[in-house]
N, C-alpha and C positions, 0 to 999 in steps of 0.2 A: 504493501501499498502507501503509495507517493505523497508527501505533505503538497508538493507543489502540484501535483496532477491527483486531486481527491478523486477518492472511489466509494461507494457505497459499500459497507459491509453488511451481508446479511445474515442473519442466522436462522437457521434452518433444521428442525425438529423432525423426526419421521420416524419409522420402523425400519429397522433395518432389512426386514423381509419385504416393504413395499417403498423403498427410500426414495423413489424419484413420484411419486404421487401424492404430490403435496397439495394439501386442504388448508382454503384460507377461507375461516368464518366471520359472517358480518354479526353485528351488534344484535343480541336476544331484545326481540320487545315482547311485552305482556299479551298483548292481542293480534290477531290476523284478521281481516275483513276480506269480506269478498267485493271484488271491486267491477265496475261496469267501464271500460275504458272507451269514449268518444273522443274519436281525433284521427290523424293523418301522419304521414311522413317519416322518416329518420329519426327524427325526434320523438314521436310518438312508440315508434319502435324502442328507442332505448328505455323509455319512462316503462314500457312495459315490461322488457326483458329485468330492466332492475328491481321492478316492482313482485317480479315471482321470484328474484333472487331472494329478497326480502323476506317470502313465507308466503305473501299474499297471494289470495286465488284471485284470479281475473275470469272471472263467471261469462264473460260476454264482452268482444270486440267490435263497435260499430263504426265503421270508416267509411270512405268513401268509393264508388263503383271502379272498377277497374277501367284505366285510360287507355285506350288507341289497344287494348289486350293485354297494357302490364296492369300489373296490382299492386297496390300501397305497400311501401314497408312494411307498415304496422299490420296489414292483411297478410302478409307473406310470413312474419313469423310468427304471429298468432296460430295459421291453418298448419304451421309446420308441426306446434305442439298440441295441437287436436283442442286448440281453445275454439269455441263458438264464434264463426264471425260473421256480420252483417253488413252488407252492404246497399242502405239505403239512397237512392239518388236526391231526397229530401223528407224531411220530418211533418211538413206540414204542407196545406193545400188551400188557398185563398184564406191565410191565415188562421186555421183553423189545424190542431191535430190528424195527421191520420190514424184513422184508429189501429187498422192491423200493425201499423210499424209501432205504436206505444203498445201495441199488444205484446208483439215479437219482443222489444226491449223489458216490458216486466217479466216475461217470463224467466228471465236468467235469476232474479232474486236479489238484483245487489243491494249493497250496504253502503254503498258510496260511488258516485259518480267522479271519475278523474277524466278533465279534458285537458290533453295535450296537444297544442297545434289544430284544433276545432273549427274548421271554416266555416260547418253549418248551422243555422238557424234554428237551437234545440227547445221544443215547448218547455213551458216551466211545468205541466205537471210531468214530465220526465227529469225534468232540474230536480224538483221536490220532491219525486217518487221515494228515494233511498232514507232510510232514517237517520243519516245523516247528511243528506243532499248532494250539492256539485262542489267541486274545486276547478277552477280554472287557470291555466296560464296565462298571461299578459307580457309580452314586450315592452314594458315602459312602468317607471316607480310612479303609481297612481296616487292622486286622481291626476298629475300631470300626461297629457296625449294620451286621450282615450282613443279606441277606434282601429281598425285592422291596421292603418298603416302609420301605426305610434312609432316605432322605430324608425321609420322615414323621417317623420318631424322630428324627432331627438335632434338630427343631423341637421336637417333643413333651417331650424332654429338656434342653432349653433349653442346645444344648451353644453356643458362642461360634464355632466353625470350622467349616464345611462343605465339600465338596470333592467328587471323584471318585476312582477309582481305576482304572489298566487290568492286569491279571494275566491270568495264565496261567491257564488252564484245567486242573481237577485231578478227582479223582472226589468231593472235598468243593464243600458248599454255600459259594461265595466265598472257599476257604480256598487258592487255587493261589498261587503265587510272584508279587511286585508287579514290574511291570514299570515304569510311572511312575504317579506320585500329584499332581495337582495341587489347593490348596485355596484357602478365602476366608472371609472375615469374613461374619459371620451379623448381618446389622440386629435391633434389637430388634423390628420388626413385620414383616418379611420373612415372607412365606409358600414354598409350594414354589413357585409361579409365579414370584415374586421371584427365588430362588436359580437356576432353572431358566434363564430368560431372559436374567438379565444374566451369570451363568457357567457352569454346569453345561452348558449346549447350545452357545454356543459355542465355549467354551475344550474343550470335551468331543470335538468335531469334531476341533478343531487337533490337540488330543492323541490321538485314534485314526490320524490321519496320520502323526502324527510317531513313534509307535508302530510304525507299518510300515517306516516309510524305516528306523529303527532296527533291525529285526531282517533287514529287505534288506540293509543294509550288517554284520551280522553285530556291530551295536553293541548289542543290548538287553540291558538290566541282566535279573538272575531271581532277587529279593530272598526268601528265604523268607518267611511271616507269623509275627507271631509271636504266643502265645497271649494274652499280658498284654494285657489292656482289651478282648479280642473279645468281641462279644455278639450274640446273636441274638434278634431279635424277630419277633412273627408278622407276616402282612399284615394290613393294615388294611382292613377292609372295612364297610360303612354299618352292620350290624349289630351292630359292638363299636365304634362309633366316637361312642357316646351320651356326653353329658359331664355327670360326675360332679361335683357342687355343691359336694361338702366340700373344698375346696382351695383356696390364695390367689389370688391374681387372677392371680398370675405363672404358675401352673401353668394353670389356665383358657384364659387367651391363648395359652400354647405347645400347649394342646389343640389348640384351633381352630384357630389359624393352620399347626398340622400337617398339619390333614388339609382344607387348605383349596388347590385346588379339589375334589380327590377324596382320600378318599369324601364329605366332609362331617362335620363335626362337628354333631351336633343332640341338640335336648332337645322336649320334649314342652309346649306352649302351647295352651289351649283344647281339648285332647283329639286334636290332630293334632301331627305331626312338623312341627319346623322345623329347618331347617340354617342355620347360622350362618356368613358370611363377611365377610373383611375387619375382622379385630378388632386393637386397638390398646391399650394401657396407657395409662390416663388417671389423670394427677397431678392433680389438681384439686378443689376444692370439688365438693361434689355440685351435679348442674346440675339447673336447674328442669326437668319433664318429668311424663309421664302413667305412673302404674303401670301395672304388666302383670303378673299374676300367672305365675310360671314353674315347672313339676312338680319337686321335689326342692330347687327353692334357698329358702332358708331366708329370703331378703329379694326383696321382687317387681323388678323390672326396672323400668327407667324409660326412657319413649319420649320424647326430646328431639329438638331441631332438627337436631343434629349423628348421631342415630342411636340406638342402643338401646343403654343402660348398663347391664351386669349385675354382680355385687359378688360378692368373694370369702370366703372364710371370715374373712378376716385384716380386712374391713372394704375394701378396697382395689377400685378399679372397671376393668371390660375395656369398653370402646366397639366394639360392634358395628354395621357400617356397611350391610348386606347381610341381607336374609332369603330364604330356600327355603321353598315349601311343598310338601306331598305331590304335587301336580297340576304341579311342575315349575315355577309362577311364581315369579319373584324380586321384589323390589322393595326401593326404596331401607327401611333398618327405621326411619328417621323418618317415615315415611308408615303404620307400622301400623294405626294407627285409620283411616286415611282411603282404604285399599290398596281397597275397593269401592264408594267413594263417585263413580270417574270415567263418568263418561256419556259413550258410546260415540258416537264424532263421525259426523254425516252427511256423505260425503263430495261434493265437486264431481265436475263430469265429466271436470275434466283430473286431479284425483287419483283417481279410480277407473281411468284410463289408466295410471298412478304404479302403483297398485296391480296391475294386471294385468301389468305389466312386471314387476314385481317378484315375481310370482307364476311367469311364464316361468322366472327366474334360479331360483327355488327348484326348478322342474322339473327344470332344467337339472340342476343340482347331484344332487336327491334322483331318479334316475332309475329306482329300483326303486319307489316310490311312483306306483300309477296316476293319482292326480288328488289336485292340491294342494286340499286344501279349508281353509276357517276352523281347523278343529282340529288340521291336522296341524301335528305337534312336530318343531322342525328338527334336534333331538338326537337325539329316541327314533327317528326315521326314519332313523337311521346316519349323519347327519354328524359331522364331527370339528371339531377348531379350525382345522384345516386349510382347510376349506371356509366358516369364518366370514369369513376374510380372502379368500377368493374372493368371495363372495357382495358384501361390501362392496365390492370392488373393482369388480364388475360393476354393479352400482347406481352408482357415482359415473360410470362411463364412460357409464352411458345418462342419467343425471340428475346433472350437473356441482355442481349446489347444494344437494343430498343431502350432509349431512357427518356419517357416522354412524360409532360407535367399535363396537369388537367388544364392549364392555360393553354396548351396547343391544341387543345380539342375546340375551347371556346374561339380560337385564332381561324380553325377550319371546320367547321361545321358541316360541309358536304364530305362526301365520300371521295368524291376524286380527288379536290383541295387536300383532304388530310392524309391520302396517300402519296402525292406530292410533299408535302411537308415533312411524313415521314422518310420519306425517301432521303430528300436534301440532309436531314437528321443522320441517316445512318451512313452517307456519303461524306459526312462532316461539312456539308457546305454552308451549314445555317450559321451565318454569322454571330450571332449573337452568344456562339460557343467561344468565340477567339478571345482570348484575353488582350481587351486594347486598353495601352498605357500610353498616358500621356505625361510627357517630359519635360522637368526644366535642364537642360544641359548646361553643363561648363567645361570647359577645359583646365582643368587642375593636375598638379601633381604629375604633368608628364602624361594624362589622358584625360579621355573626354568621361565625365562622369554623367550618368541621367537619371535623375532621381522624380520619381512619382511624387503628385503631389495633391492628390484626389483621394477621398475616403474607399475603402476597400470593404465592400458590403457583398456577400454571397457572391463571391470571385470574380468582382468585377470593380474597377477603379470607375466610380461616380464622384460627380458634384454633391457637396453637401444639398439637402434638400430645400433650405430655403435659400441656396447660392452664396451665404455668406465665406468669406476667406478672412485670412490672419496670417500678417507675416510672419516668418521665421529669419531671423537675424543671425551673421557670423560674428564670432564676438571677438574676432582677430582684426577686425575692422569697422563693424556696426554697419557693414550693407547688408540689403536683403538680399539673399539667397532665392527666394521660391515666396508665392503666395499660396499658401494652403488652404482646402477645404475646413468649413470649421464645423464639425460635424453638429446637428441637431437633436430635439429630443424624437422627432419622425426619425430621423436616423439611426439613433441607438435601439427603437423599438425597431426597425427594421432588420437591424444586423443581428439582435436578440432573436429574432423570428427565425432568421436565417438559420442561425447556430441550432435553434432548439429544431427545426426541420430537418437539419442535418443528422443531427444526433437521434433523435427519434425516430426517422423513416428515411435518410438517405444512407448512401452505401457505406459512411463511415462507422454507423452504428452496426452495421452488418458484415464490418471487414474483419477476416481473422486478423489475432494480435500478432502475427507473424509479418504480415502483410504490412501493416500500419507502421511496424517498426521500418520493413524496405523503404516507405516514402520519407520516414523520418532519418536515415542513410543519408535518401537522396539528395534532401535538402542541405543536410550538413556539408556535404560534398559542393553542392552549388554554391554555399555560404564561402566554403574556402576557396572553390574556383571564384567568386567575387571577393574575396579578401581586403585586394588593394583599394577596388572601388568603393568597399563599405568602410573600411576605415578612413579615407579621405573625407565621405560622407559626416561619417562620426567627429572627426576633427573640426570641419569647417564649421558644423551644426551645433556641436557640446565645447567646442575649445580644447577638446584633449590633443595631446603633441601625438601626430602621427606614428611613432614608431611606438609608441605605449597602446595606440588606439589597436595597431594590428596585430601585435601580441597578447592584449588584456581585453581590451573591450569586444574586439573579433574573434582573437584565438581560442578565448573561454567561451564563448557564443557557441562556436564550432564544436568545442568538445563537450560542452552541457549536450546538445542535439544526437551527439554519436552514443556520448554516455546512456542518455535515456532511451534513444531508439534500440539499445539492445536490451533495456529493461522489459522492452513493449511484452512478450511471450513469456516473462518470468515474472511478473506481477503477481498470476494466480497459484499460490502455494498448491503443491498435488500429494495425495495420500494414497497410501493401496489399502484399500477395503476389501475384506476377503467375506463371501458371502455367506451369512451366519447359517442360514437354514440350510445348505447344502455345504457340510463341512469337508466334502470332499474335494469342492469345486478348487480350481487353482485362481488365484488372487486376479483382481479385475484392478485396472486402472482407472481410474475418476480424477478429472481436474476438481475438484469441489473446495480446496479449500483446507480448513485447519479442521479437525475432529475435536469433540470437545468431552470429556467423560460426565457423565450426569447421572444422577442419582436411580433414574429408571432406568437405567441400563439392562438392569436385571431385576427380576424374570421375564420382562418384555421385551427386551432386545431393541430398546430404541437408540438410535444413534442422534447425533446432534454434527453438525459441520457449519460452516462459516461459508461463504462465498462472497470474494469481490467484484463490485460493479463498477462501472464509472456513474458519476454522479449527475453530470447533465451540462450544462450550458455554464460557464466560468468566466465570471467579468473579472481581467486584469489591468489595474492600476499604476503604470511606473514612471518612476522619476528621470530626473534630467540628466544624471550625473553620469550614469552608466547605460546611454538607451539601449543599446541592441543587448548587452548584457544582461540587465534586468527583464529585458525579453525572454529570453531564453531559457533563464534562471525559473520564470513563472510559468513560461509556455510549453517549454520541454516535456518537463514530466507531465503535465495537465493533458497534452498531447496523446504522451507514450500510455496514458490510460484510459486512452478512449472516450476522455473529454471535447466538447466543443468549447470556442474560447472569444470571449469580443475582448479586444486590446482597446484601451487609451492610454497613448504615450502622452508624455510631458508637453504642453503643448507650445515649448521654447524649444523643442528638439525632436521633431516627430519623421525626420526623414529616413534614419535607418531602418524605424520599421515600417515604412509604406515602402521602402526597399527590398525590405526583408517579406513583404505581402505579395509582392514581383514574383520573388523567388521560391515560395511556399507555392505559388499556382503552377508553377514551369515545374516544380516538383511531384505536382500530381495531387495534391490535397483535394478532396472534393469541394464543390460548392459548397459554402457555409461554415466550414469546419474552423475557419480562420478570419475573424473579421477585424478591422483596424481602424480606431476611429478619431483622427486628430481633433483636437480641440478645447474646449473649457472644462477644465475640472470640476468647477463648481455648478457646471451643466450636465455634462456628459458622465464626468466619475459620478455626480450623486446620484444623477437615474440611474445608472448600473448597479448601483449600492441598492438600491430600494425597488427595482425592476422584480416582479413578480414570479417572471421566467428564468431567472439566474439563480444555480444555484449554490453559490460558489462566489467569495468576491477575496481576490488575491492583491494586496496592495502595500507596497513600499514608498515611503514619505516621511510627513512630520506627522507628531504624535498628535496633536492638534485635530488633524484632518482623519487619523484613523480612529481616533475617538466618534467624529461624526459619521463617519462608514459605520463603525459598529452599531451605533442609533438607527442610521437607516435600515442597516442590513438586518435587525431584532424585527422590524415590522412584518417580516415574512420568515422570521428565524433561519435564514441562510448562513452557512457556513461562512468563517472568515478567516484569513492567516493574513496576520500583520508582520512588518520589518520596519518598525519606525525611528523616531532619532536616537541619538547618540553620545554620551560623552565620557569615552573609553578611559580609562586610566593605565597609566604607561610606567611600570617602577624600575628605577634603574639603580642598584646598589655599587656601591663602590668595588665589589669584588666582581663587576663584571668585568669582559673584554673590553675597552673605554673607546678605542675605534670603532669597534663593530657597532655597539651600543649606540654613537653618534650617527653612524651612518644608519643603520635602521631605525633610530628616533627620528632623523630627519624625513625617511621615507613614509613611516607611521605619519608625520603632520603633512609633509608637504605631496605624497602621492595624490597624483590626477588633480593637481593645483589644491590638496584638501577636500576637494569636493567626493569625498570619500567616507561611507559610513561609516565604518570601522575605524578609520583616523581617529588618532592617539589626542583625544581634547583636552589632556591633561598629562603632562609631566611630571613625577616625583622624582627628584634627582637626590641621591644621601647628599649629607652636607661637605662631606670630605673630597667628593670629585666635581662638585657642585659649579664651582666656578671655572675649572679647564673644561668641562662638559660645555659650556655655554660659550666660552672663547672659539672651541673646535668648530660649535653649531656655525658662529657668525663666520667664520672663516670660510666653511665650505659652501655659505649661502651666497659670499662672494663672488664665487666659482660658477656659480649655475648660472645660465644662459637663458634670459629672459626674450621671447620672441616669436615670430610667425609659425604655430605650430605643424605646418610640413615642411618646415627645415629638421631636417633630421641631425642637427647638433644643437636644438633647442630643448632645454631640459624643463622650462616653466611656463606653461601656456596662458591664455585671457581666461578670467574666469567666465562661468557659461552665460550670463546675460548681466544686463547692468544694472538691475534692482538688485539682482547678489551682489554685484561689485559695491554697491553704496550701503548695503548693509553692512557689509565686512568692514567697510571703512567707519560705520556708526560704533559698531563694534568695539574696534582698538579706540575710539574716542572714549566709549564709556571704559575702558579698562586705564587708559590715562587719568581720567579724571575720579577713581574710585583708590588711586593711588599705586598702582602697577608700573612698575618700569620699563618704558618702551625701549631695548635693546636693539631692534634693527627692524627697518621697514614701515608698515602702518600705513604706507600712504600708496596713491594710484601711481603707477608708472606713466610717463610722459612720453605717452607717443598713444597715436590711434588703437578705439578697442578697446575694453575692459579687463587690464592687465594690471594686476596688485603685486607689489613686493611681496617676497616671504618675509615673514614676520616672525619676531622672537618678543615674548614679554616675561619676565622675571618678577621675582618678590611679589607673586602672587596669593592672596590669601583666600581663607577657605570660604570666607562670606562676600567673596566679590562676584559680579554679574559674569565675568571671563571665566570665574572658577567654575561655574554653575552651569552655564549655558552652551551649547554647540555654535560653533562658527562656521561651522563645513565648508571653511575656507584654511588660506595656508597661513595659520595662526600658532605660533607655537605657547604654549602657555606652561611655563616652569615653576613650581614652588619644591621649597628644600624640604626634609624631612630628617630629625635627627641619627645620626651614624646608632645603626644597630637597632631603631626603633620601628621593629616587623611589624608587631601587633598594633601600633599606631598609626602608621601608613596604612596599612590594610584599612582600618577603622576610616579616615579619609578618604581610602581611593572608593571607597562604597558608600559613602555621605554622597549618594546621587538617586535621582529618580531613573535613572536610566541602565540598563544592564546588557549592552550587544556586544562588546569586546573588551579585551583586556591585553596584559604582558607584563612580562619582569624579565629583567636582565641582571644575573648570577650566575656564576661558574657552583654554586653550592646546588647541588641537587634535591639537599633535603628542604634547601629554602625555596627554591623554585615549586615543587608541590606543593610544598603547606601554605603557598600563597596562591598558589594554583586551586586549592582547594576550596579557600577563604573567597577568593575573589567573587563577585554575583556577577556576571556575564557569561552570554552564550558560548562565548571563543576567547581560551585566555592562549597568548603567542608565548613561549618561553624562548629568549634568545633570537629571536625571531620577529618579524610583523608584515601584515599583509599575506599572511601566505594561504590563499585557499585554494581547495577543489573541490572539482564537480561530484567527487564520491563522499566527500566530508559532509553533513549536516550544517546549517548556516542558518542562524536564528538567534534571538535574545531574550532576556529576561524583564520584568517590571513594567516600565512605559516604554522598553525598545519594541515591546509590543510579543508577540507569540506565534510559533507555527515554523516548522523547518523549510528550508529552498536546499536544495540538492541532495543527494543520499539516496538512500535505502528505506531508512527507518520510519516505520510506520508510528503518527501522532495518537494515536488509541493504545499504543503498547509504553508511552513513554510520558510521565508527567513532566519532567523539566530533565533537559539534556545538555551537559558541558564538554564543547570538544576542546582537549588541550594536543597542542600544534609546538610540538619540541623543534629544536634547530634541525637534529639527525633523526627524529623519530614520532609517531603519531598515536598518544595513548587514549583511551576511550574512558569515562568513567560516566555512569548512567547513575541516574538520580531516580530511583524507581518509586 
């Protein structure tokens, strides 16, 4: 089980005689009811199935007649179980109940009517017949938006909350008392389908079952509806869904998304009805495109590479991604002017066989259609969204190489068009499958460096949904490197949805572990192949000295991916299990994890074992000091364990993460597995932390931000691992090798310009060698070359960004004001860029700000301690809220081990510093966070872990 790549640990209890027959028990309720289900659709089918699982008896199902020879899904499920099914075209005639229909209903003897997705008018003598009456599902938080199109009006009117109500039916329209309600947030670009799939369907099914259980136990509330805030809007039909153009852009967007996909908002273009799907608000400069006249619009639309841009009367823009014509044909809006230019493909003999296989699949679904002709329309022939899933699954079973999506069917509803689209995908001619990368290119470091600058979502580089960007700056001279897409909340939702889909339904979740490892190895090879380019990008974006970037920033990143690639097929522990029933049987091998002895093992022969599973979508938020290496530390183990990820790089250093995204696509990662969102931490990071579909958050950064992430994650109890601030003590005794201590001590502070999480934040130097130590440090600092990080002879590059440099200068001013002695530095270097002199403070007392707070820069803070005062210096070293790293220099091994055991830090360096390795776990205590990066150790087995790194050997001490 990998810390940085979380997996679920499941405990399974069973009998050895029947070890793979797992039973999952539902909650026991006191009473079970006899139910009549009146409704339809997959929603009705799911409610039916779940109520039966709860033990309730469905005595009759009342649904709609077959349409075009196709039975409703609710009817199919009930008929399969032998439940009585009634298919009445109507319940009333001329306003009165039809006697034979009511009689048939009463014959089943229901105690409660459950109406999931009921579209018929049910007479009140049926509604009131059972002793418990009737409950109905309604997609609105009543009393807001009553009526059949309630959820459409939620979006049309721009509500910030959506939801559903289960209410007791009465004679009014949606006016009965409320039993329970559930609500959800509405995203800026949510459609009806989005709300339905994300919340209304799954949570609605659960709520219907919960409502029935409450009624069964006599605990169901009956809350009268208030008239205040109650509305009623008409049913939305195609004829009244025309777009009125004299409105602000937000109103246009709400109208379009409120009708997406049924009945569809439309307008007239070139004398024909064109329906708009997939709208979003566009907050950017007007893009380049070809003008398209739209009837009633005061300004022509623009056909751009991303879709059709239309304008509100406030001058703001809406982007529309798909268009549908009167004949049912749907196209990407970006292809409006080239929609009729595609030449029909001539099929090979093998492709003709595939076409006939698909024709047979269509025929099996559209059983009411005598012959599947080229002009046969899938939906107009009676198919529904349920049949789309069935058709694609049957094609996949027959031809595993064909990976089609639901949207493909909507884009090609006629058989001939569907075959053409399928063959193009089979031949690899589908342009949407290609990775299109827009670069900012610069000639640097004797090479051309190509840097992606857009968000990477679901395998594609795309602009931010609202079009916003930010500048990333070269700290060596303050120049702008690139204008980078700034992800919006809508982009976070898209990325998380893509990662969830890839995990739950994509090939990544079905891939065997060894194949997963092969892709990780390929990625490591590509990173190594591009290491000079990556190091150059890292250098200009973060200010890292090129030689250090090449060796550490990039080199350790490659090592990390190789290390965890090797773990992919070794995460699952394996055991040999001998069948208990047949003692003569030879042992069988099962990859089932660790077995656990339990009290019931005899005489019942029960066996308990654990199984490690991926946890799901992981959000990773990384800092700016080691942009690519922190990405690797967090994501390599996450991917090795089978999870998917959404990663937010630091806003000031996004470029290597985006280059990594390009390499991951080339390595063969399926779409949606890796998503990269540059942008604001307060916006993107916060939304990831609280997103309900994110199962784990991994964060490296400041302690205050870590605390905020924990609060956000607590809302839906997601797992969190944090690597936070540090004030790492380094204790130097007089019996050390002084020259080595000086060299390693300087590295402990000035490595990577001091922008190092484990940097020695405070040096404690024994009194007898204090002055000589300081003298030697200053002598060595004067030899350091400060300058261009791409110059191979440079020792010390610029600080990461301007605000950080200013913070460091203020830090030094505070130290002087408090009475510490500024021995060297403390100033900005007089040259372009964000350079700071390596700095040394002495006479630092324990109460001072610089003794307590991390600088995260090239500031050496030195305090004396009395000769031989081991316990005293230990007490001072531990007098900090942090506990990330620490170090000790001494030739006395007994003293070194004593100090190591007493120091309150996750890593202890002995006669060395900054020596990390991909196989050694890394993490801290106290306000430095919790959880470990790197290594193989399971967090479920260790409550605290201390890593001791010696000059010549590595020792481990586990505190169980």
